[in-house]
N, C-alpha and C positions, 0 to 999 in steps of 0.2 A: 795867811792870799783866801783868798776863793773866787775859786770862778763861776762863769752863764756859758752855758753850755750854748752857742750863737747856734742854733740848729734852731733852737721852741722859748730859747731864753727862761727854758728853766735854771734857776740855783741849784748848784750841786754840792755845795759848802767843801772844798778839799782844801784843810790846809794845813799846813806844810810844821810842824815842830814837833815839840823832842815830846820825848811816848812817857809819860807820871810809871815809873816802878810798880808803885804799890795799888796795884786793880786786879791783885785775887781775889772774888765771890764780887765784882760786881757785877757778876750778869745777876745778883738780886738784890740788887741798889737799884729804888725805885731812881733816884736823883739822876736827872736829863745830865752831870758835868763827869760822872762816869762812865767803863769802856762797858759796851757790853755786846755780846756768842750774839751774833742777828747769823743763821741760815743765807746759805749763799741766793738762793732763789730770791728769798724779801729782801734780804744788801739791792738783789741784781732789777727790784720791780718795784722798789722801796727810792731809790736812792735821785735817782731823777725826779723827782716827786717833792724832794726836798724832805723825809720822811730822817733822812740819819746825816751825822754834822761826822765827818772822815778826815780821822786825821796820821799826815804820813810824815814817820819820824827822813828823814834826807836823808841822810845817812847815809840809813838803812838801806832807805828805799835802794841808789845808788848800787853800794854792791848785790844788791841783791838781781836789781834790773842787769849787768854787765854781766852780770850768771848769766839769769835766764837766757834769757839774747844769745850769746856766744857772740859777744864782743871781743874780746883780746880772738879769742880764733877764727876771728873772720879781720881784723884790724892788722892782725898780726900778717898772714898772707900778701894783703893784697897790697901793704906797704912791701914786702917784701921782694912782687912781683913786678911793684914801679918801680921803685929804686929800680930795678936789672933793665928795665925797658930803658927808663931811660938814660941808663948807662950804656946799654949795645943802639942810642939811636931811636929809642921810637916815644922821643918825645913829650910828643902829645898826648899819647897814650898811656906814659908811666902819672908824668905830674898831676891829671886828677886820682888819677891811684891814690896817690901818696897821699892828696888832700886828701879825700875821700877819708884811711886811714888816720887817719893824726883830728880830723876834729871827728867822727867818729864819738871817739869817748869825751868829747867838748862837750855836744849834746846829750847823751846821756846822761853825764853831770850835770845839765842844766832841764832836764825836760825830766827826770824821775820818777819825781812823785805823779803826771799826769800820769807816765806810762805803765808806771806800776794799774792808776786806778785802772787804767784801760786796761791790761792785761788783767787783774780783779774781776773786773765788771763779767769780760764773758771767758775767765776758767775760772770753777771752781775752786778745783784744785791752788793756783795761783793764791786766790781769795784767803784759803784755806793755808798755804804756808805762810802767808802774807800777817794772818794773824795771831801762828803759831811762833812765829820770829817776834815779835812785838816790832811790824815795821808801820803796819797800818790799826789803826783806831778809832772803834766804832759806838758811837755818843748820838744817842735819839734826840732831836735837832728840840 
């Protein structure tokens, strides 16, 4: 899947798919189809201009984003408080909390690669962790 940035019409080159396991030593390979290590600042400035292609492992991205955004720690209290409020007669306050608590997991699952790319662009630590855990793979265009 390739996404186009709607604000300036620049193609960002996001692809979802499995990461190749045999990428050791790919930093020195001149082939554009092999994974490379790119410093965060260069990644941040080069991605909007289409200099890199990013491949995201969707299963690992989902797990990482849920952990990074502390989704379980937010959704469980929302569900619990929503159920209690609904049982005590505050149905119109409790039901939206339950709906948000349930839909949070589904939204994260559906949009995890995009969320991860946004986090990686804005935070160097997240970018380094995603590269280290083989969630992101960066290639030259």
